[in-house]
C-alpha positions in Angstrom: 116.8 184.2 239.2 115.8 183.0 235.7 119.4 183.2 234.2 119.2 181.8 230.7 116.1 179.9 231.4 112.6 180.9 230.1 109.4 179.3 231.2 106.4 178.5 229.0 104.2 180.7 231.2 106.6 183.6 230.8 106.6 183.2 227.1 102.8 183.0 226.9 102.5 186.1 229.0 104.9 188.0 226.7 103.2 186.8 223.5 99.8 187.9 224.9 101.2 191.3 225.5 103.4 191.9 222.4 103.5 191.7 218.6 106.9 192.2 217.0 106.8 194.5 213.9 110.5 194.2 212.9 114.1 193.5 213.9 117.0 195.5 212.5 120.4 194.0 213.5 123.8 195.6 212.8 126.8 193.4 213.5 130.4 194.6 213.3 132.7 191.6 212.7 135.7 193.6 211.4 137.9 192.7 214.4 137.4 188.9 213.9 140.7 188.6 212.0 142.8 190.9 214.3 146.0 189.4 215.6 145.0 190.5 219.1 141.4 189.2 218.8 139.2 190.5 221.6 136.7 187.7 221.6 133.8 190.0 221.0 131.9 191.7 218.2 129.6 194.7 218.0 125.9 194.1 218.0 123.2 196.8 217.7 119.6 195.7 217.7 116.5 197.8 216.9 113.2 196.1 217.6 109.8 197.7 216.7 106.9 196.2 218.5 103.4 196.9 219.7 101.9 196.4 223.2 98.3 195.5 223.8 98.4 197.0 227.3 100.1 200.4 227.4 101.9 201.0 230.7 102.8 197.3 231.1 106.3 196.0 231.4 108.1 193.1 229.9 111.7 192.0 229.1 114.0 191.3 226.2 116.7 188.7 226.1 120.5 189.1 225.7 123.1 186.7 227.0 126.8 187.1 227.8 127.1 190.7 226.5 128.6 194.0 227.6 125.7 196.5 227.1 126.7 200.0 226.3 123.3 201.7 225.5 119.7 200.9 225.9 117.0 203.2 224.5 113.3 202.6 224.8 111.0 204.9 222.8 113.8 207.5 222.7 114.4 207.4 226.4 117.7 206.0 227.7 117.7 203.1 230.2 120.7 202.6 232.5 122.3 199.3 231.5 123.6 198.9 235.0 120.1 198.4 236.3 118.0 197.5 233.3 120.3 194.6 232.1 120.6 191.8 234.7 120.6 188.1 234.6 120.4 187.8 230.8 117.3 190.0 230.6 116.7 193.7 229.8 113.8 195.1 231.8 111.4 197.2 229.6 109.1 199.3 231.8 106.3 201.6 230.8 105.5 200.3 227.4 103.5 202.3 224.9 101.1 201.1 222.2 103.9 201.3 219.7 107.5 200.9 220.8 111.1 201.0 219.6 113.9 199.4 221.5 117.5 200.0 220.6 120.3 198.1 222.3 124.0 198.6 221.6 126.3 195.9 223.0 129.4 193.9 222.5 128.6 190.2 222.3 130.9 187.2 222.8 132.1 184.8 220.1 131.4 181.2 221.0 133.9 178.3 220.9 131.3 175.7 221.8 129.1 175.9 218.7 126.3 178.0 220.3 125.6 181.6 219.3 128.2 182.9 216.8 131.0 180.4 216.7 134.5 181.5 215.7 137.0 179.0 214.1 140.5 179.5 212.9 141.5 176.8 210.4 145.0 175.5 211.4 145.6 174.6 207.8 145.8 178.2 206.5 144.9 180.4 209.5 141.7 181.6 207.8 138.8 182.7 210.1 135.3 181.4 209.8 132.2 182.3 211.6 128.7 180.7 211.7 125.6 181.0 213.9 123.7 178.3 215.7 120.6 179.5 217.4 118.3 176.6 218.2 117.0 176.3 220.8 117.6 179.7 222.5 120.9 181.2 221.3 120.1 184.0 219.0 120.1 186.1 222.2 123.9 185.5 222.3 124.3 187.5 219.1 121.5 190.2 219.2 118.8 191.4 221.5 115.6 189.3 221.1 112.3 188.2 222.3 113.6 184.7 222.3 110.5 182.5 221.8 109.2 181.0 218.5 105.7 182.5 218.4 106.9 186.2 218.2 107.8 186.1 214.5 108.9 189.1 212.6 110.9 190.2 209.5 114.6 190.6 210.2 116.9 193.0 208.5 120.6 192.2 208.9 123.4 194.7 208.2 126.9 193.2 208.6 130.2 195.0 208.6 133.1 192.6 208.0 136.5 192.3 206.3 136.0 193.2 202.6 137.5 189.9 201.3 135.0 187.8 203.2 131.8 186.1 202.1 128.7 186.9 204.2 125.5 184.9 204.0 122.2 185.2 205.8 118.6 184.3 205.3 118.0 186.9 202.6 120.0 186.8 199.3 123.5 188.1 199.7 123.7 191.8 198.5 126.7 193.4 196.8 128.9 194.7 199.6 129.8 198.4 199.7 133.1 199.8 200.9 133.3 201.4 204.3 134.4 205.1 204.0 137.9 205.5 205.4 138.5 201.7 205.9 139.6 200.0 202.7 139.7 196.6 204.5 136.1 196.6 205.5 132.8 196.4 203.7 129.0 196.4 204.6 126.5 193.9 203.5 123.0 195.3 203.8 120.5 192.4 203.5 116.9 192.9 202.5 114.2 192.1 205.1 113.3 188.5 205.5 109.9 186.9 205.6 108.4 186.8 209.1 110.3 184.1 211.0 111.3 183.0 214.5 114.5 184.1 216.0 116.0 180.6 216.1 116.0 180.1 212.4 117.8 183.3 211.6 121.5 183.0 210.6 124.7 184.7 209.9 127.7 182.9 208.3 130.8 184.9 207.4 134.4 184.3 206.6 136.7 183.3 203.7 134.2 180.7 202.5 134.5 179.2 199.1 131.1 179.4 197.2 129.6 177.6 194.2 126.3 178.5 192.7 123.5 176.9 190.7 119.8 177.4 190.1 116.8 175.0 190.5 114.2 175.7 187.9 110.8 174.4 189.2 107.2 174.8 188.3 106.9 177.8 190.7 110.0 179.6 189.3 113.7 179.7 189.9 115.5 179.1 193.2 119.1 180.2 193.4 121.3 177.5 195.1 124.6 178.1 196.9 127.1 175.6 198.4 129.8 176.8 200.7 132.8 175.4 202.5 136.1 176.6 204.0 139.0 176.9 201.5 140.9 173.9 202.8 138.0 171.6 201.9 137.3 172.9 198.4 138.7 169.8 196.7 136.4 167.6 198.8 133.1 169.5 198.1 131.4 167.2 195.6 129.1 170.0 194.5 127.6 168.3 191.5 126.3 165.5 193.7 125.0 167.9 196.4 123.2 170.0 193.7 121.6 166.9 192.3 120.2 165.8 195.7 119.0 169.4 196.4 117.2 169.6 193.1 115.6 166.2 193.5 114.4 167.2 196.9 113.0 170.5 195.8 111.0 168.9 193.0 109.7 166.3 195.3 108.6 168.6 198.2 107.2 171.4 196.0 105.0 168.8 194.3 104.0 166.9 197.4 103.3 169.9 199.6 101.6 171.9 196.8 103.2 175.1 198.2 106.0 177.0 196.6 109.3 177.2 198.4 108.8 180.2 200.7 112.3 181.7 201.2 113.5 182.8 197.8 117.0 181.3 197.7 118.6 178.2 199.3 122.2 178.2 200.6 123.8 175.2 202.2 127.0 175.9 204.2 129.3 173.2 205.4 130.9 174.6 208.6 133.6 173.5 211.0 133.3 172.2 214.6 129.5 171.9 214.3 127.7 170.3 217.2 124.6 169.2 215.3 124.1 167.3 212.0 122.6 170.4 210.4 120.2 173.3 211.1 117.2 174.5 209.1 117.9 178.2 209.2 115.5 179.6 206.6 117.2 179.6 203.2 120.6 179.4 205.0 121.1 175.8 206.1 124.3 175.0 208.1 125.7 171.5 208.0 128.7 169.6 209.5 131.6 169.9 207.2 132.5 166.2 208.0 129.8 165.6 205.3 132.5 166.6 202.8 134.7 163.6 203.4 138.4 163.7 202.4 138.7 159.9 202.4 136.6 157.0 201.1 133.3 156.4 202.9 130.7 153.6 202.6 127.4 154.0 200.9 125.7 154.4 204.2 127.6 157.6 204.8 126.2 159.1 201.6 122.8 157.8 202.4 122.8 159.5 205.7 124.1 162.7 204.2 121.2 162.6 201.8 118.8 162.2 204.6 120.3 165.2 206.4 119.9 167.3 203.2 116.3 166.2 202.7 115.5 166.6 206.4 116.6 170.2 206.5 114.7 171.0 203.3 111.5 169.5 204.7 111.9 171.9 207.6 111.5 174.9 205.2 107.8 174.1 205.2 107.4 172.3 208.4 109.1 174.4 211.1 110.1 177.5 209.1 107.0 178.4 207.1 104.7 177.0 209.9 106.3 177.1 213.3 105.4 175.8 216.7 104.0 178.3 219.2 106.2 176.8 222.0 108.8 174.1 222.3 106.2 171.5 223.4 105.8 170.9 219.7 109.5 170.7 218.9 108.9 166.9 218.5 106.5 167.6 215.7 109.1 169.7 213.8 111.7 167.0 214.1 109.5 163.9 213.8 107.9 165.2 210.7 111.2 166.2 209.0 112.6 162.9 210.0 109.7 161.0 208.4 109.6 163.2 205.4 113.4 162.9 204.7 113.2 159.1 204.3 110.0 159.5 202.3 111.8 161.8 199.9 115.0 159.7 199.8 113.0 156.5 198.9 110.9 158.3 196.3 113.2 160.9 194.7 116.8 159.9 195.1 119.0 156.9 194.3 118.5 155.6 197.8 115.2 153.8 197.0 115.7 151.4 200.0 116.0 154.2 202.5 113.3 152.7 204.7 115.5 149.6 205.1 118.3 151.8 206.3 115.9 153.5 208.7 114.9 150.1 210.2 118.6 149.0 210.5 119.9 152.2 212.0 117.8 155.2 212.9 114.8 153.3 214.3 117.1 151.3 216.5 118.2 154.6 218.2 114.6 155.2 219.1 114.1 151.8 220.5 117.2 152.2 222.7 116.1 155.6 224.0 112.6 154.4 224.7 113.9 151.7 227.0 116.1 154.0 229.2 114.8 155.4 232.5 114.9 158.9 230.8 112.2 157.9 228.3 109.4 160.4 227.9 106.3 160.9 225.7 107.0 162.0 222.2 105.0 165.1 223.0 107.0 166.1 226.0 105.8 168.6 228.5 108.4 171.3 228.0 107.6 173.7 230.8 110.8 175.7 230.2 114.0 175.9 228.1 115.8 173.5 230.4 113.2 170.9 229.8 113.5 171.4 226.1 117.3 170.7 226.2 116.8 167.5 228.2 114.0 166.1 226.0 115.7 166.8 222.6 116.7 163.3 221.8 116.1 160.2 219.7 112.6 159.9 220.9 112.0 163.3 219.4 113.6 162.1 216.1 113.5 158.4 215.5 110.5 157.3 217.6 108.5 160.3 216.4 109.3 159.5 212.8 108.4 155.8 213.3 105.1 156.7 214.9 104.3 159.1 212.0 105.1 156.3 209.6 102.6 154.1 211.3 100.0 156.9 211.2 100.5 157.2 207.4 99.9 153.4 207.1 96.8 153.8 209.2 95.1 156.7 207.5 96.7 156.3 204.1 99.4 158.4 202.4 97.1 160.5 200.2 94.8 161.7 203.0 97.9 162.4 205.1 99.4 164.5 202.4 96.1 166.3 201.8 96.0 167.3 205.4 99.6 168.6 205.3 98.8 170.7 202.3 95.9 172.4 204.0 97.9 172.9 207.2 100.6 174.8 205.2 98.0 177.0 203.5 96.1 177.8 206.7 99.2 178.7 208.8 101.7 180.1 206.3 104.3 182.3 208.0 102.5 181.9 211.3 102.6 179.6 214.3 100.5 176.6 215.0 100.1 173.7 217.4 99.8 169.9 217.1 96.0 170.3 217.6 95.9 172.4 214.4 97.7 169.7 212.4 95.6 166.9 214.0 92.4 168.8 213.0 93.6 169.1 209.4 94.5 165.3 209.3 91.1 164.4 210.7 89.3 166.4 208.1 91.4 164.9 205.2 91.3 161.3 206.5 87.8 161.1 208.0 89.4 159.4 211.1 89.2 160.4 214.7 92.8 160.8 215.8 92.5 162.0 219.4 92.7 158.5 220.8 95.7 157.7 218.6 97.5 160.9 219.7 96.8 160.0 223.4 98.2 156.5 223.3 101.2 157.2 221.0 102.3 160.8 221.7 101.4 161.3 225.4 102.7 158.0 226.8 106.2 156.6 226.9 107.8 153.2 226.3 108.0 150.6 223.6 105.7 147.5 223.3 106.9 144.0 222.6 104.9 141.9 220.2 105.3 138.1 220.1 103.5 135.3 218.3 101.5 132.7 220.2 100.1 129.6 218.5 99.3 126.0 218.6 99.9 123.4 215.8 98.2 120.2 214.7 100.0 117.0 213.7 100.6 118.3 210.2 102.3 121.5 211.4 99.3 123.8 210.7 98.2 126.6 213.0 95.1 125.6 215.0 95.2 129.0 216.8 97.3 132.1 216.4 97.4 135.4 218.2 99.8 138.3 218.7 100.6 138.9 222.3 101.4 142.5 223.4 103.4 143.4 226.5 105.0 146.5 228.0 107.5 147.3 230.7 105.7 147.7 234.0 107.1 151.2 234.4 105.5 152.1 231.0 102.4 149.9 230.9 100.5 151.3 228.0 99.3 148.8 225.4 98.8 150.5 222.0 97.1 149.9 218.7 99.5 148.8 216.0 99.0 148.4 212.2 100.9 145.1 211.8 102.1 143.1 208.9 102.7 139.3 209.3 104.9 137.6 206.8 105.2 133.8 206.3 108.5 132.7 204.7 109.3 129.3 203.3 112.6 127.8 202.1 112.4 127.6 198.3 115.5 126.6 196.3 117.9 127.7 199.0 116.2 131.0 199.6 113.6 132.3 202.1 110.6 133.4 200.1 107.4 135.0 201.4 104.5 132.8 200.8 101.8 134.9 202.4 101.3 138.3 203.9 98.5 139.3 206.3 98.0 142.8 207.7 96.0 143.3 210.9 95.3 145.8 213.6 96.7 144.7 216.9 95.0 146.0 220.1 95.3 145.1 223.8 97.2 142.2 225.4 96.1 139.6 222.8 94.8 139.8 219.3 93.6 136.7 217.5 94.6 136.4 213.9 92.0 134.0 212.4 93.4 134.4 208.9 96.4 132.2 209.9 94.4 129.3 211.3 94.8 126.3 209.1 98.0 127.7 207.4 101.1 125.6 207.5 103.8 126.9 209.9 106.5 128.6 207.9 110.3 128.4 208.3 110.2 132.1 209.3 107.3 133.9 210.8 108.0 137.6 210.8 105.9 140.0 212.8 105.9 143.6 211.6 106.7 142.7 208.0 106.8 145.9 205.9 107.8 147.7 209.2 104.6 149.7 209.8 104.7 149.3 213.5 106.9 150.8 216.2 107.4 147.8 218.5 110.0 145.2 219.4 109.2 141.9 217.9 110.0 138.4 219.0 110.9 135.4 216.9 109.4 132.0 217.8 111.8 129.1 218.3 111.6 127.8 214.7 112.0 131.2 213.2 115.0 132.1 215.4 116.7 128.9 214.3 116.0 129.8 210.6 117.5 133.2 211.2 120.6 131.9 212.9 121.2 129.2 210.3 120.8 131.5 207.3 119.4 135.0 207.6 121.1 135.9 204.3 118.8 133.6 202.5 116.1 136.3 202.8 116.2 138.0 199.4 114.7 141.3 200.4 116.6 143.8 202.5 113.7 145.1 204.6 112.6 141.7 206.1 116.3 141.0 206.7 116.5 144.3 208.6 113.5 143.3 210.7 115.0 139.9 211.5 118.3 141.5 212.4 116.5 143.9 214.7 114.5 141.2 216.4 117.6 139.1 217.1 119.5 142.2 218.3 116.6 143.1 220.7 116.5 139.6 222.0 120.3 139.8 222.6 120.0 143.2 224.4 117.1 141.9 226.5 119.0 138.8 227.6 116.7 136.4 225.7 119.4 135.3 223.2 123.0 134.5 224.0 125.6 137.1 222.9 127.7 134.3 221.5 124.8 133.2 219.2 124.4 136.8 218.0 128.1 137.1 217.2 128.0 133.8 215.2 124.8 135.0 213.4 126.6 138.1 212.4 129.8 136.4 211.2 127.8 133.9 209.2 125.6 136.4 207.4 127.0 139.9 207.4 129.2 139.2 204.4 126.1 138.7 202.2 124.1 141.7 203.6 123.2 144.2 200.8 121.7 147.1 202.8 124.3 149.8 203.3 123.3 150.6 206.8 123.1 146.9 207.7 126.7 146.4 206.5 128.1 149.3 208.6 125.8 149.4 211.7 125.5 145.7 212.6 129.3 145.1 213.0 129.4 148.2 215.2 126.6 146.9 217.4 128.4 143.5 217.6 131.6 145.1 218.8 129.7 146.5 221.8 128.1 143.1 222.4 131.4 141.3 222.4 132.9 143.6 225.0 129.8 144.5 227.1 127.2 141.8 226.8 129.3 138.7 226.7 130.0 136.4 229.7 133.3 137.7 231.2 134.6 134.2 231.7 134.1 133.3 228.0 134.9 136.8 226.7 138.6 136.2 225.7 137.5 133.2 223.5 134.6 135.2 222.0 136.9 138.2 221.3 139.3 135.9 219.5 136.5 134.4 217.5 135.2 137.8 216.5 138.7 139.1 215.7 139.5 136.1 213.5 136.1 136.1 211.9 136.5 139.7 210.9 139.9 139.0 209.4 138.3 136.2 207.3 135.5 138.5 206.2 138.0 141.2 205.3 140.1 138.9 203.1 137.0 137.4 201.5 135.3 140.7 200.7 135.0 142.0 197.2 138.0 144.3 196.5 137.1 147.9 196.9 133.7 147.2 198.3 131.9 148.8 201.3 132.1 145.4 203.0 135.8 145.5 202.7 136.0 149.0 204.1 133.7 148.2 207.0 135.4 144.9 207.9 138.9 146.6 208.0 137.6 149.3 210.3 135.9 146.7 212.5 139.0 144.5 212.5 141.1 147.5 213.6 138.6 148.1 216.5 138.6 144.4 217.5 142.4 143.9 217.2 144.1 142.7 220.4 146.0 139.5 219.4 149.5 139.3 218.0 148.3 138.5 214.5 145.8 141.4 214.4 148.3 143.9 215.8 150.8 142.9 213.2 148.2 143.2 210.5 147.4 146.8 211.6 151.1 147.7 211.6 151.5 146.1 208.1 148.5 148.0 206.7 150.0 151.2 208.1 153.5 150.7 206.7 152.5 148.9 203.5 154.0 145.5 204.4 150.5 143.9 204.5 148.2 144.7 201.6 144.6 143.6 200.8 143.6 143.7 197.2 141.4 146.7 196.5 141.9 148.3 199.9 143.2 151.9 199.8 144.8 152.9 203.1 143.9 156.6 202.9 144.3 159.2 205.6 141.2 158.5 207.6 141.8 154.8 207.6 145.4 155.5 208.7 144.1 157.3 211.7 141.8 154.4 212.6 144.9 152.1 212.4 147.0 154.5 214.5 144.2 155.0 217.1 143.7 151.3 217.6 147.4 150.5 217.7 147.7 153.2 220.4 144.8 151.5 222.2 146.7 148.3 222.3 149.9 150.0 223.5 151.7 148.9 220.3 152.6 152.5 219.5 153.0 155.7 221.5 153.3 159.5 221.3 156.1 159.5 218.8 154.1 157.5 216.2 151.0 159.7 216.8 153.1 162.8 216.4 154.6 161.5 213.2 151.1 160.8 211.8 150.0 164.3 212.7 153.0 165.6 210.8 151.6 163.8 207.7 148.2 165.3 208.4 148.5 168.7 210.1 144.8 169.6 209.4 142.1 170.3 211.9 140.8 166.8 211.4 144.3 165.5 211.9 144.5 167.3 215.2 141.2 165.9 216.4 142.2 162.3 215.4 145.6 162.7 217.1 143.8 163.7 220.3 141.6 160.7 220.1 144.6 158.4 219.5 146.5 159.9 222.5 143.7 159.3 225.0 143.2 155.8 223.7 146.6 154.7 225.0 146.3 152.2 227.9 148.3 154.3 230.4 147.3 156.2 233.5 149.2 159.3 232.2 147.2 159.2 228.9 143.9 159.0 230.7 144.8 161.7 233.2 145.9 164.2 230.5 142.9 163.3 228.3 140.3 163.7 231.0 141.8 167.0 232.0 141.5 168.2 228.4 137.9 166.9 228.1 137.0 168.9 231.2 138.8 172.1 230.0 136.4 174.7 228.6 139.2 175.9 226.3 139.4 172.5 224.4 137.6 172.9 221.1 134.2 171.2 221.1 134.8 168.8 218.3 138.3 167.8 219.7 136.7 167.2 223.0 134.0 165.0 221.4 136.6 162.9 219.6 138.4 162.4 222.9 135.3 161.5 224.8 134.5 158.8 222.3 138.0 157.3 222.6 139.2 157.6 226.1 137.5 154.8 228.1 138.2 151.5 226.3 137.3 148.0 227.2 140.3 145.9 228.2 141.8 148.9 230.1 140.0 148.4 233.3 143.1 148.8 235.5 143.8 152.3 234.4 140.1 153.2 234.3 139.4 152.3 237.9 139.6 156.0 239.2 137.2 157.3 236.5 133.9 156.2 237.9 134.4 158.7 240.7 135.8 161.3 238.3 132.8 160.8 236.1 130.4 161.4 239.0 132.4 164.5 240.0 132.0 165.7 236.4 128.2 165.1 236.6 128.1 167.8 239.3 129.9 170.4 237.2 130.2 169.6 233.5 127.1 171.3 232.2 127.8 174.5 234.1 131.5 174.4 233.3 131.4 173.4 229.7 128.0 174.5 228.5 124.9 172.3 227.9 126.0 170.7 224.6 129.6 170.1 225.4 128.9 169.0 228.9 126.1 166.6 227.7 128.5 164.9 225.3 130.9 164.3 228.2 128.2 162.8 230.4 126.4 160.8 227.7 129.4 159.2 226.1 132.1 159.6 228.8 130.9 156.9 231.2 133.5 154.2 231.7 131.4 151.2 230.6 134.3 148.8 231.0 133.8 149.1 234.8 130.4 147.4 234.6 129.8 145.4 237.8 127.3 145.0 240.6 129.5 147.3 242.7 129.3 150.0 240.0 125.5 149.8 240.0 125.5 150.2 243.8 127.7 153.3 243.6 125.5 154.8 240.9 122.4 154.1 243.0 124.0 155.9 246.0 124.9 158.9 243.9 121.4 159.1 242.3 119.9 159.0 245.8 121.9 162.0 247.0 123.2 164.6 244.6 122.8 168.2 243.7 123.6 167.9 240.0 121.6 169.5 237.2 118.6 167.5 235.9 120.3 166.8 232.6 123.3 165.3 234.4 121.1 163.1 236.6 119.5 161.9 233.4 122.8 160.7 232.0 123.9 159.0 235.2 120.6 157.2 235.3 121.0 156.1 231.7 124.5 154.8 232.4 123.2 152.8 235.3 120.5 151.3 233.1 123.0 150.3 230.5 125.2 148.6 233.1 122.2 146.7 234.5 121.2 145.6 231.0 124.8 144.5 230.2 125.0 142.4 233.4 121.7 140.6 232.6 123.0 139.9 229.0 126.3 138.6 230.5 124.3 136.3 232.7 122.3 134.9 229.8 125.4 134.4 227.7 126.9 132.3 230.5 124.1 129.8 230.2 124.2 127.2 227.5 
């Protein structure tokens, strides 16, 4: 039985048969605030559609509903027989058809469909929808596939004091006759759009409004949040970024914004970063911070805002026909958001942050056994869920960045403009975009697409050279290699920078740009050049590839990476050294000392925050177990020195205190954390606000220095939803068998709110707690069999991806995982996460072995 799955072939058959004329959706949300809340809401859907083969049959989609009436072309269908296995059978179609389905649908508590949240701060109720990939069918009856676009008319009945927002501008509500507490919002029909980008957001939201005045006219802007976060919504800054982005994209895309108004709604317990619902963007309300955050936080928030706006054109205006091209939606928006950030906002060094952070996630994903081509073969919805990852986002954006460098920005943009004009409000494929780019650039791109989009894995590029007696290159080549499981050697547009020591700084003397192809590419331009102190492959970061540093260059980086004046080459050098550490080619101890010696001078916001986080993992996971206690002490004391030396009130100071809290294990560090919490230890310029207090509490709990009473006392200080989530994370961090047992039971309980569960998963299995974690390898494997079915795909995936007890890394653990992988009945997604966990353990063991060698 198909269940909630849908195959590509089924969708193609249905699209060949039908055209959808319109949807009219009536939702009754009035019971959402009732004391005896039923957990359901009324949903009546009217779909008008045509059929090319009268007499044929098809099906509509509806999930987790109690269906009361089904009428097709005026004739009733018996729900008991017509509605089964999440599908409504539609026999005997006419040339023109009208389907009406009246049902009660179920509120979600997992962030899929229509999510219902009660704010513990004030007991107000908030609803929001999340439909990508296939969850509109949890709220109304649909033909749930992206290529059956139609206009949508939403009519919503809700408590009269609520705010209701959808894709169309919000109308004035009208009172419901005989019910003074209810009102009706009758929204105007939308532009034609796919089901997954429709949206309903309702509740006692706070709203603030503005208008963007552009060359194509006025665009009303709305910003929304729940009432308990009003003081934290920095609307002026959000409006500024929104207007900067509109001005940039409307000019670059040469196509007016297509959806009339633009609302951005910050919603609670959100699974994703944000979602590009047309004109009704939903975002995590963690992006409205209540405590001080570093610049990298605001840089990332800006990238999220610009990413979702780019989708208004690429994804919403022009939409993929099937989920095979989901990568294109996300890769393009990811590339475009950094382009916009760098060109139109204060974050002019956004590409450096991309290299330091986002791109690294693509490299990591591409080296896991679950790697896949960017253009994945998504034969059904289950495949889409499994392949929706950082290859889709980060690698895809990196590859598009290289394509832009190869064909030129102006021809690339010209192709996009024509693509938008040719396919506005319709559906298209990657082949359509490729044809537009070939026409605009004059380049044949089929070969590029084959090697970059339809193969998996990341290449490694290394310099190979010989020197004469005066230290000049007599030969020079770039050597390309690939993992034997992913052997494709690709073409790369590659910059090569030669850096010399000048006045205590590393300054670029020369830059050469070449096309690398095959296993070895000679670079004749460098023959006769004097060997520099630092030879940097992939300077300017055009290519998507791991790079290696030669012996002299690595020594230069280790002795003084901070002497590089520009942030982008520093990011590339950081990345090269990190890759060498992860690949067991550089000792973890040397990496830690490189970080301690240079991170205090780093200027890139993402470098400042991300590199210490990576190092914390390296210390615990990649270091020689025999030498680990000494390295942990060196890392801990080094962070304390960095904290005390940092500029008061700086991002460095904030990052170093957070990192110090995470590293704390010795008596001095634990005493410092206690002192920061009770005020007996102060650091000039450091404000110990509520979020930092929770970091201190969580890590004191991790060490066993505090217990339930202290966690409860902190929760009394902060009885908010965020406080409850942080308290849950602190409880499971405690190094006791009871804390782990209670925490794991809560993680595996479907009733645990999704964001609370996520915080617990991130906190429960800590290095240094191996004794109490011993039973959880088997418990994790048991969860692999059941978590996705029990908790839902998203929540279950979080458990399986982040809930593996890495502290138990050993050869015995690898053997147990091998045995499980060879014989199990778990879902494909679960098998993927277990395979990834195994690969991470194998990598860690190799790095540990390298670290043990002098």
